[in-house]
N, CA, C and O atoms as a printed pandas DataFrame, in Angstrom:
     atom_number atom_name residue_name chain_id  residue_number  x_coord  y_coord  z_coord
0              1         N          UNK        A               1  108.137   91.834  108.841
1              2        CA          UNK        A               1  109.284   92.423  109.540
2              3         C          UNK        A               1  108.850   93.700  110.250
3              4         O          UNK        A               1  108.007   94.441  109.744
4              5         N          UNK        A               2  109.414   93.953  111.398
5              6        CA          UNK        A               2  109.083   95.170  112.136
6              7         C          UNK        A               2  109.678   96.398  111.426
7              8         O          UNK        A               2  110.549   96.285  110.563
8              9         N          UNK        A               3  109.182   97.550  111.819
9             10        CA          UNK        A               3  109.615   98.787  111.174
10            11         C          UNK        A               3  109.781   99.875  112.228
11            12         O          UNK        A               3  109.143   99.855  113.280
12            13         N          UNK        A               4  110.653  100.817  111.914
13            14        CA          UNK        A               4  110.893  101.971  112.785
14            15         C          UNK        A               4  110.306  103.221  112.168
15            16         O          UNK        A               4  110.487  103.501  110.983
16            17         N          UNK        A               5  109.609  103.953  112.988
17            18        CA          UNK        A               5  109.026  105.268  112.645
18            19         C          UNK        A               5  109.974  106.260  113.257
19            20         O          UNK        A               5  110.107  106.312  114.480
20            21         N          UNK        A               6  110.640  107.053  112.438
21            22        CA          UNK        A               6  111.680  107.965  112.928
22            23         C          UNK        A               6  111.275  109.390  112.586
23            24         O          UNK        A               6  111.108  109.737  111.417
24            25         N          UNK        A               7  111.123  110.203  113.606
25            26        CA          UNK        A               7  110.715  111.598  113.419
26            27         C          UNK        A               7  111.798  112.508  114.008
27            28         O          UNK        A               7  112.315  112.262  115.097
28            29         N          UNK        A               8  112.122  113.557  113.263
29            30        CA          UNK        A               8  113.032  114.602  113.706
30            31         C          UNK        A               8  112.213  115.882  113.725
31            32         O          UNK        A               8  111.663  116.284  112.700
32            33         N          UNK        A               9  112.128  116.517  114.871
33            34        CA          UNK        A               9  111.154  117.588  115.073
34            35         C          UNK        A               9  111.784  118.805  115.725
35            36         O          UNK        A               9  112.592  118.683  116.645
36            37         N          UNK        A              10  111.408  119.971  115.244
37            38        CA          UNK        A              10  111.697  121.256  115.899
38            39         C          UNK        A              10  110.362  121.856  116.294
39            40         O          UNK        A              10  109.613  122.333  115.442
40            41         N          UNK        A              11  110.062  121.834  117.588
41            42        CA          UNK        A              11  108.777  122.343  118.070
42            43         C          UNK        A              11  108.827  123.869  118.103
43            44         O          UNK        A              11  109.776  124.466  118.612
44            45         N          UNK        A              12  107.784  124.483  117.549
45            46        CA          UNK        A              12  107.687  125.946  117.520
46            47         C          UNK        A              12  106.544  126.458  118.385
47            48         O          UNK        A              12  106.487  127.649  118.689
48            49         N          UNK        A              13  105.637  125.577  118.784
49            50        CA          UNK        A              13  104.495  125.941  119.648
50            51         C          UNK        A              13  104.295  124.794  120.647
51            52         O          UNK        A              13  103.651  123.793  120.331
52            53         N          UNK        A              14  104.850  124.949  121.845
53            54        CA          UNK        A              14  104.833  123.870  122.832
54            55         C          UNK        A              14  103.433  123.429  123.223
55            56         O          UNK        A              14  103.186  122.229  123.338
56            57         N          UNK        A              15  102.512  124.358  123.430
57            58        CA          UNK        A              15  101.160  124.014  123.869
58            59         C          UNK        A              15  100.419  123.192  122.805
59            60         O          UNK        A              15   99.812  122.170  123.123
60            61         N          UNK        A              16  100.469  123.630  121.570
61            62        CA          UNK        A              16   99.809  122.872  120.490
62            63         C          UNK        A              16  100.471  121.525  120.310
63            64         O          UNK        A              16   99.785  120.538  120.044
64            65         N          UNK        A              17  101.792  121.452  120.448
65            66        CA          UNK        A              17  102.493  120.194  120.248
66            67         C          UNK        A              17  102.162  119.205  121.353
67            68         O          UNK        A              17  102.151  117.999  121.107
68            69         N          UNK        A              18  101.894  119.678  122.554
69            70        CA          UNK        A              18  101.481  118.783  123.629
70            71         C          UNK        A              18  100.161  118.105  123.277
71            72         O          UNK        A              18   99.975  116.928  123.587
72            73         N          UNK        A              19   99.250  118.817  122.640
73            74        CA          UNK        A              19   97.976  118.225  122.202
74            75         C          UNK        A              19   98.260  117.156  121.163
75            76         O          UNK        A              19   97.671  116.076  121.212
76            77         N          UNK        A              20   99.161  117.441  120.215
77            78        CA          UNK        A              20   99.544  116.459  119.216
78            79         C          UNK        A              20  100.088  115.205  119.908
79            80         O          UNK        A              20   99.646  114.092  119.618
80            81         N          UNK        A              21  101.033  115.385  120.810
81            82        CA          UNK        A              21  101.717  114.253  121.437
82            83         C          UNK        A              21  100.732  113.356  122.197
83            84         O          UNK        A              21  100.856  112.133  122.148
84            85         N          UNK        A              22   99.773  113.939  122.885
85            86        CA          UNK        A              22   98.821  113.139  123.666
86            87         C          UNK        A              22   97.980  112.265  122.737
87            88         O          UNK        A              22   97.786  111.082  123.016
88            89         N          UNK        A              23   97.488  112.817  121.659
89            90        CA          UNK        A              23   96.630  112.071  120.735
90            91         C          UNK        A              23   97.478  111.072  119.927
91            92         O          UNK        A              23   97.065  109.934  119.706
92            93         N          UNK        A              24   98.647  111.508  119.499
93            94        CA          UNK        A              24   99.520  110.626  118.699
94            95         C          UNK        A              24   99.930  109.401  119.506
95            96         O          UNK        A              24  100.024  108.305  118.954
96            97         N          UNK        A              25  100.173  109.567  120.798
97            98        CA          UNK        A              25  100.549  108.447  121.656
98            99         C          UNK        A              25   99.478  107.375  121.614
99           100         O          UNK        A              25   99.787  106.188  121.509
100          101         N          UNK        A              26   98.217  107.786  121.697
101          102        CA          UNK        A              26   97.077  106.853  121.624
102          103         C          UNK        A              26   97.044  106.135  120.267
103          104         O          UNK        A              26   96.888  104.916  120.195
104          105         N          UNK        A              27   97.194  106.920  119.202
105          106        CA          UNK        A              27   97.116  106.364  117.850
106          107         C          UNK        A              27   98.235  105.360  117.612
107          108         O          UNK        A              27   98.012  104.292  117.042
108          109         N          UNK        A              28   99.419  105.704  118.046
109          110        CA          UNK        A              28  100.578  104.833  117.838
110          111         C          UNK        A              28  100.393  103.510  118.599
111          112         O          UNK        A              28  100.646  102.434  118.057
112          113         N          UNK        A              29   99.955  103.604  119.844
113          114        CA          UNK        A              29   99.720  102.388  120.639
114          115         C          UNK        A              29   98.627  101.527  120.016
115          116         O          UNK        A              29   98.732  100.300  120.016
116          117         N          UNK        A              30   97.582  102.154  119.487
117          118        CA          UNK        A              30   96.466  101.420  118.896
118          119         C          UNK        A              30   96.895  100.631  117.658
119          120         O          UNK        A              30   96.225   99.674  117.269
120          121         N          UNK        A              31   97.987  101.021  117.053
121          122        CA          UNK        A              31   98.486  100.329  115.852
122          123         C          UNK        A              31   99.716   99.453  116.153
123          124         O          UNK        A              31  100.450   99.059  115.246
124          125         N          UNK        A              32   99.919   99.164  117.434
125          126        CA          UNK        A              32  100.993   98.249  117.822
126          127         C          UNK        A              32  102.352   98.916  117.958
127          128         O          UNK        A              32  103.365   98.227  118.080
128          129         N          UNK        A              33  102.394  100.251  117.939
129          130        CA          UNK        A              33  103.658  100.964  118.077
130          131         C          UNK        A              33  104.103  101.105  119.510
131          132         O          UNK        A              33  103.280  101.299  120.405
132          133         N          UNK        A              34  105.399  101.011  119.737
133          134        CA          UNK        A              34  105.986  101.249  121.034
134          135         C          UNK        A              34  107.169  102.203  120.866
135          136         O          UNK        A              34  107.934  102.108  119.906
136          137         N          UNK        A              35  107.297  103.104  121.804
137          138        CA          UNK        A              35  108.385  104.097  121.723
138          139         C          UNK        A              35  109.699  103.504  122.206
139          140         O          UNK        A              35  109.775  102.848  123.245
140          141         N          UNK        A              36  110.732  103.762  121.407
141          142        CA          UNK        A              36  112.103  103.383  121.775
142          143         C          UNK        A              36  112.887  104.610  122.226
143          144         O          UNK        A              36  113.754  104.522  123.095
144          145         N          UNK        A              37  112.574  105.747  121.630
145          146        CA          UNK        A              37  113.200  107.021  122.015
146          147         C          UNK        A              37  112.154  108.108  121.809
147          148         O          UNK        A              37  111.402  108.094  120.834
148          149         N          UNK        A              38  112.121  109.040  122.738
149          150        CA          UNK        A              38  111.142  110.126  122.646
150          151         C          UNK        A              38  111.734  111.348  123.301
151          152         O          UNK        A              38  111.666  111.521  124.518
152          153         N          UNK        A              39  112.322  112.203  122.462
153          154        CA          UNK        A              39  113.027  113.338  123.014
154          155         C          UNK        A              39  114.350  112.840  123.580
155          156         O          UNK        A              39  114.970  111.936  123.019
156          157         N          UNK        A              40  114.769  113.411  124.656
157          158        CA          UNK        A              40  115.968  112.927  125.329
158          159         C          UNK        A              40  117.264  113.425  124.708
159          160         O          UNK        A              40  117.275  114.162  123.722
160          161         N          UNK        A              41  118.312  113.006  125.305
161          162        CA          UNK        A              41  119.660  113.441  124.938
162          163         C          UNK        A              41  120.042  112.893  123.560
163          164         O          UNK        A              41  119.729  111.749  123.232
164          165         N          UNK        A              42  120.705  113.701  122.774
165          166        CA          UNK        A              42  121.159  113.275  121.464
166          167         C          UNK        A              42  122.417  114.026  121.082
167          168         O          UNK        A              42  122.738  115.053  121.679
168          169         N          UNK        A              43  123.135  113.516  120.084
169          170        CA          UNK        A              43  124.298  114.179  119.502
170          171         C          UNK        A              43  124.075  114.245  118.015
171          172         O          UNK        A              43  123.940  113.203  117.374
172          173         N          UNK        A              44  124.031  115.425  117.443
173          174        CA          UNK        A              44  123.846  115.608  116.006
174          175         C          UNK        A              44  125.197  115.480  115.321
175          176         O          UNK        A              44  126.102  116.276  115.572
176          177         N          UNK        A              45  125.335  114.496  114.468
177          178        CA          UNK        A              45  126.608  114.269  113.803
178          179         C          UNK        A              45  126.594  114.773  112.351
179          180         O          UNK        A              45  127.624  115.216  111.843
180          181         N          UNK        A              46  125.451  114.708  111.694
181          182        CA          UNK        A              46  125.344  115.192  110.311
182          183         C          UNK        A              46  123.926  115.703  110.082
183          184         O          UNK        A              46  123.003  115.368  110.825
184          185         N          UNK        A              47  123.768  116.514  109.050
185          186        CA          UNK        A              47  122.446  116.932  108.634
186          187         C          UNK        A              47  121.820  118.012  109.485
187          188         O          UNK        A              47  122.474  118.624  110.330
188          189         N          UNK        A              48  120.545  118.234  109.248
189          190        CA          UNK        A              48  119.771  119.275  109.918
190          191         C          UNK        A              48  119.490  118.882  111.353
191          192         O          UNK        A              48  118.965  117.800  111.619
192          193         N          UNK        A              49  119.838  119.758  112.275
193          194        CA          UNK        A              49  119.592  119.489  113.694
194          195         C          UNK        A              49  118.171  119.899  114.067
195          196         O          UNK        A              49  117.722  121.004  113.765
196          197         N          UNK        A              50  117.491  118.993  114.722
197          198        CA          UNK        A              50  116.185  119.265  115.302
198          199         C          UNK        A              50  116.208  118.719  116.710
199          200         O          UNK        A              50  116.683  117.608  116.945
200          201         N          UNK        A              51  115.695  119.498  117.651
201          202        CA          UNK        A              51  115.881  119.201  119.074
202          203         C          UNK        A              51  115.114  118.000  119.586
203          204         O          UNK        A              51  115.452  117.461  120.640
204          205         N          UNK        A              52  114.083  117.563  118.863
205          206        CA          UNK        A              52  113.274  116.424  119.360
206          207         C          UNK        A              52  113.359  115.287  118.339
207          208         O          UNK        A              52  113.058  115.464  117.158
208          209         N          UNK        A              53  113.769  114.138  118.816
209          210        CA          UNK        A              53  113.897  112.964  117.972
210          211         C          UNK        A              53  113.095  111.835  118.584
211          212         O          UNK        A              53  113.199  111.557  119.779
212          213         N          UNK        A              54  112.287  111.184  117.749
213          214        CA          UNK        A              54  111.377  110.146  118.226
214          215         C          UNK        A              54  111.551  108.890  117.372
215          216         O          UNK        A              54  111.604  108.965  116.145
216          217         N          UNK        A              55  111.639  107.744  118.031
217          218        CA          UNK        A              55  111.697  106.459  117.337
218          219         C          UNK        A              55  110.650  105.548  117.958
219          220         O          UNK        A              55  110.629  105.346  119.172
220          221         N          UNK        A              56  109.781  105.000  117.113
221          222        CA          UNK        A              56  108.803  104.010  117.575
222          223         C          UNK        A              56  108.920  102.772  116.706
223          224         O          UNK        A              56  109.178  102.870  115.507
224          225         N          UNK        A              57  108.729  101.606  117.311
225          226        CA          UNK        A              57  108.764  100.353  116.566
226          227         C          UNK        A              57  107.321   99.896  116.347
227          228         O          UNK        A              57  106.502   99.895  117.267
228          229         N          UNK        A              58  107.036   99.510  115.103
229          230        CA          UNK        A              58  105.746   98.961  114.722
230          231         C          UNK        A              58  105.942   97.525  114.254
231          232         O          UNK        A              58  107.057   97.136  113.905
232          233         N          UNK        A              59  104.870   96.732  114.242
233          234        CA          UNK        A              59  104.974   95.350  113.779
234          235         C          UNK        A              59  105.402   95.234  112.315
235          236         O          UNK        A              59  105.990   94.229  111.915
236          237         N          UNK        A              60  105.102   96.274  111.509
237          238        CA          UNK        A              60  105.427   96.231  110.083
238          239         C          UNK        A              60  105.382   97.633  109.511
239          240         O          UNK        A              60  104.850   98.549  110.138
240          241         N          UNK        A              61  105.945   97.803  108.309
241          242        CA          UNK        A              61  105.829   99.086  107.605
242          243         C          UNK        A              61  104.357   99.419  107.394
243          244         O          UNK        A              61  103.935  100.562  107.567
244          245         N          UNK        A              62  103.587   98.405  107.020
245          246        CA          UNK        A              62  102.165   98.618  106.760
246          247         C          UNK        A              62  101.432   99.129  107.998
247          248         O          UNK        A              62  100.578  100.009  107.889
248          249         N          UNK        A              63  101.749   98.597  109.152
249          250        CA          UNK        A              63  101.112   99.036  110.403
250          251         C          UNK        A              63  101.454  100.499  110.693
251          252         O          UNK        A              63  100.600  101.272  111.127
252          253         N          UNK        A              64  102.701  100.866  110.449
253          254        CA          UNK        A              64  103.115  102.270  110.689
254          255         C          UNK        A              64  102.409  103.216  109.728
255          256         O          UNK        A              64  101.961  104.291  110.126
256          257         N          UNK        A              65  102.310  102.822  108.479
257          258        CA          UNK        A              65  101.642  103.669  107.483
258          259         C          UNK        A              65  100.128  103.724  107.778
259          260         O          UNK        A              65   99.504  104.775  107.628
260          261         N          UNK        A              66   99.558  102.611  108.189
261          262        CA          UNK        A              66   98.146  102.592  108.579
262          263         C          UNK        A              66   97.913  103.541  109.741
263          264         O          UNK        A              66   96.916  104.263  109.759
264          265         N          UNK        A              67   98.813  103.550  110.708
265          266        CA          UNK        A              67   98.713  104.476  111.851
266          267         C          UNK        A              67   98.731  105.903  111.343
267          268         O          UNK        A              67   97.872  106.704  111.710
268          269         N          UNK        A              68   99.700  106.231  110.502
269          270        CA          UNK        A              68   99.829  107.600  110.006
270          271         C          UNK        A              68   98.550  108.044  109.297
271          272         O          UNK        A              68   98.127  109.191  109.440
272          273         N          UNK        A              69   97.943  107.154  108.547
273          274        CA          UNK        A              69   96.742  107.492  107.771
274          275         C          UNK        A              69   95.448  107.379  108.561
275          276         O          UNK        A              69   94.381  107.721  108.051
276          277         N          UNK        A              70   95.527  106.906  109.792
277          278        CA          UNK        A              70   94.317  106.706  110.600
278          279         C          UNK        A              70   93.697  108.055  110.975
279          280         O          UNK        A              70   94.386  109.071  111.072
280          281         N          UNK        A              71   92.385  108.035  111.180
281          282        CA          UNK        A              71   91.675  109.233  111.580
282          283         C          UNK        A              71   92.241  109.839  112.856
283          284         O          UNK        A              71   92.365  111.058  112.975
284          285         N          UNK        A              72   92.582  108.977  113.810
285          286        CA          UNK        A              72   93.079  109.470  115.103
286          287         C          UNK        A              72   94.441  110.148  114.963
287          288         O          UNK        A              72   94.669  111.199  115.561
288          289         N          UNK        A              73   95.345  109.561  114.183
289          290        CA          UNK        A              73   96.646  110.194  113.999
290          291         C          UNK        A              73   96.495  111.480  113.201
291          292         O          UNK        A              73   97.170  112.467  113.494
292          293         N          UNK        A              74   95.629  111.488  112.204
293          294        CA          UNK        A              74   95.417  112.728  111.438
294          295         C          UNK        A              74   94.853  113.823  112.304
295          296         O          UNK        A              74   95.159  114.997  112.096
296          297         N          UNK        A              75   94.023  113.459  113.287
297          298        CA          UNK        A              75   93.534  114.430  114.257
298          299         C          UNK        A              75   94.715  114.997  115.051
299          300         O          UNK        A              75   94.807  116.208  115.255
300          301         N          UNK        A              76   95.608  114.125  115.493
301          302        CA          UNK        A              76   96.806  114.580  116.222
302          303         C          UNK        A              76   97.646  115.501  115.322
303          304         O          UNK        A              76   98.091  116.567  115.746
304          305         N          UNK        A              77   97.844  115.076  114.107
305          306        CA          UNK        A              77   98.682  115.815  113.164
306          307         C          UNK        A              77   98.160  117.229  112.914
307          308         O          UNK        A              77   98.939  118.143  112.645
308          309         N          UNK        A              78   96.843  117.405  113.002
309          310        CA          UNK        A              78   96.275  118.756  112.804
310          311         C          UNK        A              78   96.807  119.739  113.852
311          312         O          UNK        A              78   96.843  120.945  113.604
312          313         N          UNK        A              79   97.218  119.239  115.013
313          314        CA          UNK        A              79   97.799  120.100  116.056
314          315         C          UNK        A              79   99.298  120.349  115.813
315          316         O          UNK        A              79   99.839  121.366  116.249
316          317         N          UNK        A              80   99.947  119.436  115.132
317          318        CA          UNK        A              80  101.393  119.524  114.946
318          319         C          UNK        A              80  101.787  120.369  113.734
319          320         O          UNK        A              80  102.855  120.981  113.725
320          321         N          UNK        A              81  100.942  120.402  112.729
321          322        CA          UNK        A              81  101.342  121.038  111.459
322          323         C          UNK        A              81  101.792  122.496  111.629
323          324         O          UNK        A              81  102.773  122.907  111.011
324          325         N          UNK        A              82  101.105  123.266  112.439
325          326        CA          UNK        A              82  101.499  124.660  112.640
326          327         C          UNK        A              82  102.371  124.827  113.894
327          328         O          UNK        A              82  102.767  125.941  114.238
328          329         N          UNK        A              83  102.658  123.727  114.559
329          330        CA          UNK        A              83  103.376  123.796  115.816
330          331         C          UNK        A              83  104.777  123.219  115.755
331          332         O          UNK        A              83  105.482  123.185  116.764
332          333         N          UNK        A              84  105.192  122.756  114.558
333          334        CA          UNK        A              84  106.506  122.125  114.478
334          335         C          UNK        A              84  106.951  121.986  113.015
335          336         O          UNK        A              84  106.135  121.943  112.094
336          337         N          UNK        A              85  108.262  121.919  112.842
337          338        CA          UNK        A              85  108.866  121.519  111.569
338          339         C          UNK        A              85  109.274  120.089  111.786
339          340         O          UNK        A              85  109.960  119.777  112.760
340          341         N          UNK        A              86  108.846  119.175  110.857
341          342        CA          UNK        A              86  109.070  117.749  111.097
342          343         C          UNK        A              86  109.529  117.037  109.847
343          344         O          UNK        A              86  109.165  117.408  108.731
344          345         N          UNK        A              87  110.321  116.026  110.042
345          346        CA          UNK        A              87  110.621  115.014  109.031
346          347         C          UNK        A              87  110.195  113.689  109.649
347          348         O          UNK        A              87  110.418  113.448  110.835
348          349         N          UNK        A              88  109.581  112.833  108.840
349          350        CA          UNK        A              88  109.133  111.537  109.328
350          351         C          UNK        A              88  109.398  110.476  108.263
351          352         O          UNK        A              88  109.073  110.664  107.091
352          353         N          UNK        A              89  109.986  109.371  108.680
353          354        CA          UNK        A              89  110.262  108.276  107.753
354          355         C          UNK        A              89  109.955  106.970  108.483
355          356         O          UNK        A              89  110.128  106.863  109.697
356          357         N          UNK        A              90  109.494  105.978  107.713
357          358        CA          UNK        A              90  109.305  104.644  108.232
358          359         C          UNK        A              90  110.297  103.731  107.521
359          360         O          UNK        A              90  110.367  103.721  106.292
360          361         N          UNK        A              91  111.067  102.962  108.295
361          362        CA          UNK        A              91  112.130  102.123  107.747
362          363         C          UNK        A              91  111.934  100.691  108.258
363          364         O          UNK        A              91  111.786  100.467  109.459
364          365         N          UNK        A              92  111.936   99.740  107.345
365          366        CA          UNK        A              92  111.825   98.345  107.734
366          367         C          UNK        A              92  113.115   97.887  108.438
367          368         O          UNK        A              92  114.216   98.195  107.980
368          369         N          UNK        A              93  112.977   97.167  109.525
369          370        CA          UNK        A              93  114.154   96.652  110.233
370          371         C          UNK        A              93  114.700   95.424  109.532
371          372         O          UNK        A              93  113.988   94.756  108.781
372          373         N          UNK        A              94  115.961   95.131  109.780
373          374        CA          UNK        A              94  116.558   93.915  109.189
374          375         C          UNK        A              94  116.694   92.859  110.246
375          376         O          UNK        A              94  117.172   91.761  109.963
């Protein structure tokens, strides 16, 4: 079953986060991920508001987790850790 990678992000360092985004885009594509939403307009109805929301679809939960643990994504993540506050979850689709 396919899975959704859902990230809620508050960027605190735009330049460093741009480096993250460029590398992460490559890593996500290499693991079969495609973006469904990336930033853009949103309405916060409940919970903690973060200005950047990203949804990517992967072929499976395992593919999404493999992407996250890959060397290339971890390289990307090294740019994001000090440049953003993030929540990330992978959810299997029904």
